[in-house]
VODREN-984282 format. One record per residue (C-alpha): x, y, z; residue in one letter; chain; residue number from 1. Coordinates in steps of 0.05 Angstrom, whole numbers, plus 5000, padded with zeros to 4 digits. Example, Ala and Ser with C-alpha at 12.3 -4.5 7.8 and 13.67 -1.06 7.14 Angstrom:
<atoms>
@u=5246&v=4910&w=5156&rest=A&kette=A&nr=1
@u=5273&v=4979&w=5143&rest=S&kette=A&nr=2
</atoms>
This chain:
<atoms>
@u=4997&v=4998&w=5002&rest=M&kette=A&nr=1
@u=5052&v=5045&w=5013&rest=L&kette=A&nr=2
@u=5093&v=5039&w=4956&rest=V&kette=A&nr=3
@u=5032&v=5043&w=4915&rest=N&kette=A&nr=4
@u=5022&v=5117&w=4948&rest=L&kette=A&nr=5
@u=5099&v=5126&w=4927&rest=F&kette=A&nr=6
@u=5092&v=5113&w=4855&rest=R&kette=A&nr=7
@u=5016&v=5154&w=4861&rest=L&kette=A&nr=8
@u=5064&v=5227&w=4900&rest=L&kette=A&nr=9
@u=5120&v=5215&w=4858&rest=S&kette=A&nr=10
@u=5077&v=5232&w=4789&rest=R&kette=A&nr=11
@u=5063&v=5303&w=4822&rest=L&kette=A&nr=12
@u=5117&v=5360&w=4802&rest=P&kette=A&nr=13
@u=5155&v=5381&w=4859&rest=L&kette=A&nr=14
@u=5134&v=5442&w=4872&rest=P&kette=A&nr=15
@u=5073&v=5421&w=4901&rest=V&kette=A&nr=16
@u=5110&v=5364&w=4944&rest=L&kette=A&nr=17
@u=5152&v=5414&w=4971&rest=H&kette=A&nr=18
@u=5088&v=5461&w=4981&rest=A&kette=A&nr=19
@u=5061&v=5392&w=5023&rest=L&kette=A&nr=20
@u=5116&v=5376&w=5056&rest=G&kette=A&nr=21
@u=5116&v=5439&w=5088&rest=T&kette=A&nr=22
@u=5046&v=5425&w=5119&rest=T&kette=A&nr=23
@u=5066&v=5347&w=5140&rest=L&kette=A&nr=24
@u=5128&v=5380&w=5174&rest=G&kette=A&nr=25
@u=5092&v=5438&w=5221&rest=W&kette=A&nr=26
@u=5026&v=5387&w=5228&rest=L&kette=A&nr=27
@u=5091&v=5335&w=5261&rest=V&kette=A&nr=28
@u=5124&v=5378&w=5292&rest=Y&kette=A&nr=29
@u=5058&v=5409&w=5335&rest=L&kette=A&nr=30
@u=5033&v=5333&w=5330&rest=A&kette=A&nr=31
@u=5081&v=5303&w=5368&rest=S&kette=A&nr=32
@u=5118&v=5327&w=5433&rest=P&kette=A&nr=33
@u=5171&v=5272&w=5430&rest=A&kette=A&nr=34
@u=5205&v=5295&w=5348&rest=Y&kette=A&nr=35
@u=5189&v=5359&w=5367&rest=R&kette=A&nr=36
@u=5229&v=5360&w=5425&rest=R&kette=A&nr=37
@u=5286&v=5334&w=5394&rest=R&kette=A&nr=38
@u=5281&v=5378&w=5337&rest=L&kette=A&nr=39
@u=5288&v=5423&w=5382&rest=K&kette=A&nr=40
@u=5350&v=5413&w=5422&rest=D&kette=A&nr=41
@u=5386&v=5394&w=5365&rest=N&kette=A&nr=42
@u=5381&v=5459&w=5318&rest=I&kette=A&nr=43
@u=5379&v=5497&w=5389&rest=T&kette=A&nr=44
@u=5452&v=5465&w=5415&rest=R&kette=A&nr=45
@u=5487&v=5472&w=5345&rest=A&kette=A&nr=46
@u=5473&v=5539&w=5354&rest=G&kette=A&nr=47
@u=5413&v=5547&w=5293&rest=H&kette=A&nr=48
@u=5364&v=5559&w=5339&rest=A&kette=A&nr=49
@u=5348&v=5621&w=5296&rest=A&kette=A&nr=50
@u=5327&v=5572&w=5238&rest=H&kette=A&nr=51
@u=5277&v=5540&w=5264&rest=L&kette=A&nr=52
@u=5214&v=5551&w=5242&rest=H&kette=A&nr=53
@u=5251&v=5543&w=5168&rest=A&kette=A&nr=54
@u=5276&v=5477&w=5195&rest=A&kette=A&nr=55
@u=5210&v=5447&w=5207&rest=I&kette=A&nr=56
@u=5188&v=5465&w=5140&rest=A&kette=A&nr=57
@u=5258&v=5431&w=5115&rest=E&kette=A&nr=58
@u=5230&v=5372&w=5146&rest=A&kette=A&nr=59
@u=5171&v=5362&w=5117&rest=G&kette=A&nr=60
@u=5196&v=5370&w=5046&rest=K&kette=A&nr=61
@u=5251&v=5321&w=5047&rest=N&kette=A&nr=62
@u=5189&v=5256&w=5069&rest=I&kette=A&nr=63
@u=5148&v=5291&w=5012&rest=M&kette=A&nr=64
@u=5210&v=5286&w=4962&rest=E&kette=A&nr=65
@u=5228&v=5221&w=4975&rest=L&kette=A&nr=66
@u=5178&v=5197&w=4927&rest=P&kette=A&nr=67
@u=5192&v=5228&w=4871&rest=F&kette=A&nr=68
@u=5268&v=5214&w=4876&rest=I&kette=A&nr=69
@u=5244&v=5154&w=4879&rest=W&kette=A&nr=70
@u=5196&v=5135&w=4830&rest=C&kette=A&nr=71
@u=5190&v=5193&w=4777&rest=A&kette=A&nr=72
@u=5221&v=5168&w=4716&rest=R&kette=A&nr=73
@u=5311&v=5192&w=4714&rest=P&kette=A&nr=74
@u=5289&v=5240&w=4652&rest=E&kette=A&nr=75
@u=5247&v=5281&w=4700&rest=R&kette=A&nr=76
@u=5294&v=5272&w=4763&rest=V&kette=A&nr=77
@u=5366&v=5287&w=4743&rest=L&kette=A&nr=78
@u=5352&v=5355&w=4699&rest=P&kette=A&nr=79
@u=5332&v=5383&w=4769&rest=L&kette=A&nr=80
@u=5405&v=5365&w=4804&rest=A&kette=A&nr=81
@u=5449&v=5419&w=4779&rest=Q&kette=A&nr=82
@u=5515&v=5402&w=4801&rest=I&kette=A&nr=83
@u=5562&v=5463&w=4817&rest=A&kette=A&nr=84
@u=5640&v=5453&w=4840&rest=D&kette=A&nr=85
@u=5662&v=5402&w=4796&rest=W&kette=A&nr=86
@u=5729&v=5419&w=4785&rest=D&kette=A&nr=87
@u=5735&v=5403&w=4864&rest=V&kette=A&nr=88
@u=5713&v=5323&w=4837&rest=V&kette=A&nr=89
@u=5746&v=5318&w=4775&rest=Q&kette=A&nr=90
@u=5817&v=5355&w=4822&rest=A&kette=A&nr=91
@u=5802&v=5291&w=4860&rest=A&kette=A&nr=92
@u=5783&v=5242&w=4801&rest=L&kette=A&nr=93
@u=5853&v=5257&w=4771&rest=D&kette=A&nr=94
@u=5896&v=5244&w=4828&rest=Q&kette=A&nr=95
@u=5865&v=5165&w=4814&rest=G&kette=A&nr=96
@u=5853&v=5127&w=4876&rest=R&kette=A&nr=97
@u=5781&v=5146&w=4881&rest=G&kette=A&nr=98
@u=5747&v=5190&w=4924&rest=I&kette=A&nr=99
@u=5708&v=5180&w=4987&rest=I&kette=A&nr=100
@u=5649&v=5236&w=4992&rest=F&kette=A&nr=101
@u=5633&v=5248&w=5054&rest=L&kette=A&nr=102
@u=5553&v=5280&w=5050&rest=T&kette=A&nr=103
@u=5509&v=5294&w=5138&rest=P&kette=A&nr=104
@u=5437&v=5280&w=5138&rest=H&kette=A&nr=105
@u=5432&v=5350&w=5100&rest=L&kette=A&nr=106
@u=5394&v=5370&w=5036&rest=G&kette=A&nr=107
@u=5370&v=5323&w=4992&rest=C&kette=A&nr=108
@u=5423&v=5270&w=4992&rest=F&kette=A&nr=109
@u=5378&v=5217&w=4963&rest=E&kette=A&nr=110
@u=5382&v=5261&w=4892&rest=I&kette=A&nr=111
@u=5456&v=5269&w=4911&rest=L&kette=A&nr=112
@u=5480&v=5202&w=4898&rest=A&kette=A&nr=113
@u=5446&v=5202&w=4825&rest=Q&kette=A&nr=114
@u=5465&v=5266&w=4796&rest=G&kette=A&nr=115
@u=5533&v=5241&w=4814&rest=F&kette=A&nr=116
@u=5524&v=5175&w=4792&rest=A&kette=A&nr=117
@u=5493&v=5208&w=4716&rest=A&kette=A&nr=118
@u=5563&v=5236&w=4700&rest=R&kette=A&nr=119
@u=5606&v=5182&w=4736&rest=H&kette=A&nr=120
@u=5602&v=5098&w=4774&rest=P&kette=A&nr=121
@u=5584&v=5107&w=4846&rest=L&kette=A&nr=122
@u=5583&v=5059&w=4888&rest=T&kette=A&nr=123
@u=5546&v=5075&w=4957&rest=V&kette=A&nr=124
@u=5545&v=5051&w=5032&rest=L&kette=A&nr=125
@u=5459&v=5026&w=5041&rest=Y&kette=A&nr=126
@u=5423&v=5002&w=5105&rest=R&kette=A&nr=127
@u=5371&v=4968&w=5080&rest=P&kette=A&nr=128
@u=5301&v=4987&w=5113&rest=P&kette=A&nr=129
@u=5270&v=4959&w=5178&rest=R&kette=A&nr=130
@u=5212&v=4958&w=5131&rest=K&kette=A&nr=131
@u=5213&v=4893&w=5088&rest=A&kette=A&nr=132
@u=5159&v=4917&w=5039&rest=S&kette=A&nr=133
@u=5194&v=4976&w=5027&rest=L&kette=A&nr=134
@u=5261&v=4940&w=5015&rest=K&kette=A&nr=135
@u=5246&v=4929&w=4933&rest=P&kette=A&nr=136
@u=5223&v=5001&w=4917&rest=L&kette=A&nr=137
@u=5289&v=5037&w=4959&rest=I&kette=A&nr=138
@u=5338&v=4992&w=4920&rest=E&kette=A&nr=139
@u=5311&v=4996&w=4856&rest=G&kette=A&nr=140
@u=5307&v=5074&w=4861&rest=A&kette=A&nr=141
@u=5383&v=5075&w=4879&rest=R&kette=A&nr=142
@u=5412&v=5035&w=4842&rest=A&kette=A&nr=143
@u=5403&v=5065&w=4780&rest=R&kette=A&nr=144
@u=5449&v=5072&w=4727&rest=A&kette=A&nr=145
@u=5521&v=5076&w=4752&rest=N&kette=A&nr=146
@u=5500&v=5063&w=4813&rest=L&kette=A&nr=147
@u=5518&v=5000&w=4852&rest=A&kette=A&nr=148
@u=5498&v=4997&w=4936&rest=L&kette=A&nr=149
@u=5546&v=4960&w=4981&rest=A&kette=A&nr=150
@u=5518&v=4940&w=5045&rest=P&kette=A&nr=151
@u=5524&v=4969&w=5112&rest=A&kette=A&nr=152
@u=5572&v=4907&w=5137&rest=N&kette=A&nr=153
@u=5638&v=4871&w=5123&rest=L&kette=A&nr=154
@u=5615&v=4846&w=5049&rest=S&kette=A&nr=155
@u=5587&v=4916&w=5046&rest=G&kette=A&nr=156
@u=5664&v=4950&w=5063&rest=V&kette=A&nr=157
@u=5687&v=4903&w=5020&rest=R&kette=A&nr=158
@u=5658&v=4930&w=4957&rest=I&kette=A&nr=159
@u=5670&v=4994&w=4977&rest=L&kette=A&nr=160
@u=5757&v=4971&w=4999&rest=F&kette=A&nr=161
@u=5740&v=4945&w=4924&rest=K&kette=A&nr=162
@u=5716&v=5005&w=4884&rest=A&kette=A&nr=163
@u=5770&v=5046&w=4914&rest=L&kette=A&nr=164
@u=5831&v=5013&w=4884&rest=K&kette=A&nr=165
@u=5794&v=5014&w=4807&rest=K&kette=A&nr=166
@u=5795&v=5083&w=4830&rest=G&kette=A&nr=167
@u=5724&v=5090&w=4839&rest=Q&kette=A&nr=168
@u=5695&v=5140&w=4881&rest=P&kette=A&nr=169
@u=5640&v=5112&w=4941&rest=I&kette=A&nr=170
@u=5591&v=5154&w=4990&rest=G&kette=A&nr=171
@u=5583&v=5143&w=5058&rest=L&kette=A&nr=172
@u=5543&v=5188&w=5110&rest=L&kette=A&nr=173
@u=5578&v=5195&w=5166&rest=P&kette=A&nr=174
@u=5536&v=5221&w=5218&rest=D&kette=A&nr=175
@u=5495&v=5156&w=5221&rest=Q&kette=A&nr=176
@u=5499&v=5122&w=5275&rest=V&kette=A&nr=177
@u=5538&v=5055&w=5272&rest=P&kette=A&nr=178
@u=5530&v=4994&w=5295&rest=Q&kette=A&nr=179
@u=5566&v=4967&w=5369&rest=N&kette=A&nr=180
@u=5641&v=4963&w=5348&rest=G&kette=A&nr=181
@u=5627&v=5000&w=5294&rest=E&kette=A&nr=182
@u=5654&v=5078&w=5323&rest=G&kette=A&nr=183
@u=5675&v=5114&w=5378&rest=V&kette=A&nr=184
@u=5641&v=5172&w=5419&rest=W&kette=A&nr=185
@u=5671&v=5245&w=5388&rest=A&kette=A&nr=186
@u=5635&v=5307&w=5395&rest=D&kette=A&nr=187
@u=5587&v=5333&w=5346&rest=F&kette=A&nr=188
@u=5561&v=5395&w=5363&rest=F&kette=A&nr=189
@u=5587&v=5396&w=5433&rest=G&kette=A&nr=190
@u=5559&v=5325&w=5456&rest=K&kette=A&nr=191
@u=5591&v=5264&w=5449&rest=P&kette=A&nr=192
@u=5562&v=5226&w=5382&rest=A&kette=A&nr=193
@u=5584&v=5151&w=5362&rest=Y&kette=A&nr=194
@u=5613&v=5162&w=5306&rest=T&kette=A&nr=195
@u=5629&v=5121&w=5245&rest=M&kette=A&nr=196
@u=5703&v=5098&w=5240&rest=T&kette=A&nr=197
@u=5700&v=5070&w=5174&rest=L&kette=A&nr=198
@u=5718&v=5139&w=5139&rest=P&kette=A&nr=199
@u=5790&v=5146&w=5168&rest=A&kette=A&nr=200
@u=5796&v=5057&w=5164&rest=K&kette=A&nr=201
@u=5781&v=5063&w=5080&rest=L&kette=A&nr=202
@u=5826&v=5138&w=5077&rest=R&kette=A&nr=203
@u=5881&v=5094&w=5099&rest=Q&kette=A&nr=204
@u=5872&v=5030&w=5072&rest=M&kette=A&nr=205
@u=5857&v=5078&w=5001&rest=S&kette=A&nr=206
@u=5899&v=5137&w=5000&rest=D&kette=A&nr=207
@u=5837&v=5168&w=4970&rest=A&kette=A&nr=208
@u=5818&v=5246&w=4972&rest=P&kette=A&nr=209
@u=5753&v=5253&w=5023&rest=I&kette=A&nr=210
@u=5703&v=5305&w=4991&rest=V&kette=A&nr=211
@u=5652&v=5327&w=5029&rest=L&kette=A&nr=212
@u=5586&v=5335&w=4990&rest=A&kette=A&nr=213
@u=5508&v=5349&w=4995&rest=Y&kette=A&nr=214
@u=5448&v=5371&w=4955&rest=A&kette=A&nr=215
@u=5427&v=5438&w=4982&rest=R&kette=A&nr=216
@u=5341&v=5442&w=4966&rest=R&kette=A&nr=217
@u=5330&v=5503&w=4909&rest=L&kette=A&nr=218
@u=5266&v=5555&w=4935&rest=P&kette=A&nr=219
@u=5194&v=5532&w=4916&rest=R&kette=A&nr=220
@u=5219&v=5466&w=4877&rest=G&kette=A&nr=221
@u=5260&v=5492&w=4830&rest=A&kette=A&nr=222
@u=5309&v=5441&w=4836&rest=G&kette=A&nr=223
@u=5380&v=5417&w=4874&rest=Y&kette=A&nr=224
@u=5446&v=5445&w=4875&rest=R&kette=A&nr=225
@u=5500&v=5397&w=4884&rest=L&kette=A&nr=226
@u=5554&v=5421&w=4915&rest=H&kette=A&nr=227
@u=5625&v=5397&w=4936&rest=F&kette=A&nr=228
@u=5696&v=5416&w=4978&rest=A&kette=A&nr=229
@u=5755&v=5396&w=4996&rest=P&kette=A&nr=230
@u=5766&v=5360&w=5072&rest=F&kette=A&nr=231
@u=5816&v=5398&w=5098&rest=E&kette=A&nr=232
@u=5861&v=5395&w=5151&rest=G&kette=A&nr=233
@u=5889&v=5320&w=5182&rest=E&kette=A&nr=234
@u=5848&v=5263&w=5211&rest=L&kette=A&nr=235
@u=5900&v=5259&w=5260&rest=G&kette=A&nr=236
@u=5927&v=5183&w=5289&rest=D&kette=A&nr=237
@u=5871&v=5152&w=5339&rest=T&kette=A&nr=238
@u=5805&v=5139&w=5307&rest=P&kette=A&nr=239
@u=5772&v=5189&w=5365&rest=E&kette=A&nr=240
@u=5817&v=5251&w=5337&rest=Q&kette=A&nr=241
@u=5790&v=5227&w=5258&rest=Q&kette=A&nr=242
@u=5722&v=5215&w=5288&rest=A&kette=A&nr=243
@u=5717&v=5282&w=5322&rest=R&kette=A&nr=244
@u=5766&v=5313&w=5250&rest=A&kette=A&nr=245
@u=5708&v=5283&w=5208&rest=I&kette=A&nr=246
@u=5651&v=5306&w=5250&rest=N&kette=A&nr=247
@u=5687&v=5379&w=5245&rest=A&kette=A&nr=248
@u=5678&v=5368&w=5175&rest=A&kette=A&nr=249
@u=5600&v=5360&w=5172&rest=M&kette=A&nr=250
@u=5596&v=5415&w=5231&rest=E&kette=A&nr=251
@u=5621&v=5474&w=5178&rest=K&kette=A&nr=252
@u=5579&v=5430&w=5115&rest=L&kette=A&nr=253
@u=5515&v=5444&w=5156&rest=I&kette=A&nr=254
@u=5527&v=5515&w=5179&rest=A&kette=A&nr=255
@u=5531&v=5529&w=5107&rest=R&kette=A&nr=256
@u=5445&v=5511&w=5103&rest=C&kette=A&nr=257
@u=5426&v=5490&w=5164&rest=P&kette=A&nr=258
@u=5350&v=5508&w=5168&rest=E&kette=A&nr=259
@u=5352&v=5433&w=5111&rest=Q&kette=A&nr=260
@u=5407&v=5391&w=5165&rest=Y&kette=A&nr=261
@u=5352&v=5325&w=5193&rest=F&kette=A&nr=262
@u=5349&v=5359&w=5263&rest=W&kette=A&nr=263
@u=5304&v=5294&w=5281&rest=S&kette=A&nr=264
@u=5348&v=5249&w=5277&rest=Y&kette=A&nr=265
@u=5360&v=5213&w=5327&rest=N&kette=A&nr=266
@u=5447&v=5225&w=5318&rest=R&kette=A&nr=267
@u=5465&v=5226&w=5401&rest=Y&kette=A&nr=268
@u=5437&v=5152&w=5402&rest=K&kette=A&nr=269
@u=5471&v=5089&w=5446&rest=I&kette=A&nr=270
@u=5473&v=5026&w=5404&rest=P&kette=A&nr=271
@u=5455&v=4967&w=5430&rest=A&kette=A&nr=272
@u=5505&v=4942&w=5466&rest=G&kette=A&nr=273
@u=5563&v=5001&w=5467&rest=V&kette=A&nr=274
@u=5572&v=5034&w=5536&rest=A&kette=A&nr=275
@u=5563&v=5108&w=5541&rest=A&kette=A&nr=276
@u=5610&v=5159&w=5534&rest=P&kette=A&nr=277
@u=5644&v=5163&w=5603&rest=S&kette=A&nr=278
@u=5636&v=5221&w=5647&rest=S&kette=A&nr=279
@u=5686&v=5265&w=5625&rest=N&kette=A&nr=280
@u=5663&v=5253&w=5552&rest=Q&kette=A&nr=281
@u=5596&v=5278&w=5581&rest=Q&kette=A&nr=282
@u=5558&v=5349&w=5560&rest=D&kette=A&nr=283
@u=5559&v=5382&w=5627&rest=P&kette=A&nr=284
@u=5481&v=5422&w=5607&rest=S&kette=A&nr=285
</atoms>
């Protein structure tokens, strides 16, 4: 039933879906105290409370655009993805060691992979949905021409590394909470967040350059602008230093359009089996 609804909604123009998304964002915000509290707490902690109202609307757009991104024909979707900063990507490609793309839950990260794959092969780390009924829809939508999926397990890590060895780019969401044993505690906007160590490990194994990326939603459903920036600074030597360096890079990227970050995401949850951060890591507030 949900799949059929997505396919039906995908026929609507993006401006209509974004208008509906604005309404949905506010309805969910007003109806769910837990959702409202998490969104407000996260955006305030990050110092972007001035963007609260815009973030509420953008969160709804993030949901309502998914039927279009996943189910509409590529000839409808791809023209709406305007690529900027391609010189950053080309400079990384010219090194011949692949690229490690890191993008947070910022803007429309779903179209980012499709837009890039329209120009160059890309392999992305993929975590299957909890609802089995959505798996064929999401996997079919994401596994398009030039776009390969790597499951979020050991097999998927091997797939990512093989792609890098071939000089091909890969993509990950570094602010996605990893499972037990796959991360370390590192500050994210001033609070310890369990952060994946995979990006730094892949960097050490392949010497591939890291490129930061996000797709900014344009006003009035006009489409998206895909942005790329080189990772600046050093990763550090320890997993904790590396995770913090990547989190800091994500914080700077999010500051470019904070209203479009998915602030309701439960970034600070403690995964099953993971010990809580030590007292000296805990936020004093």
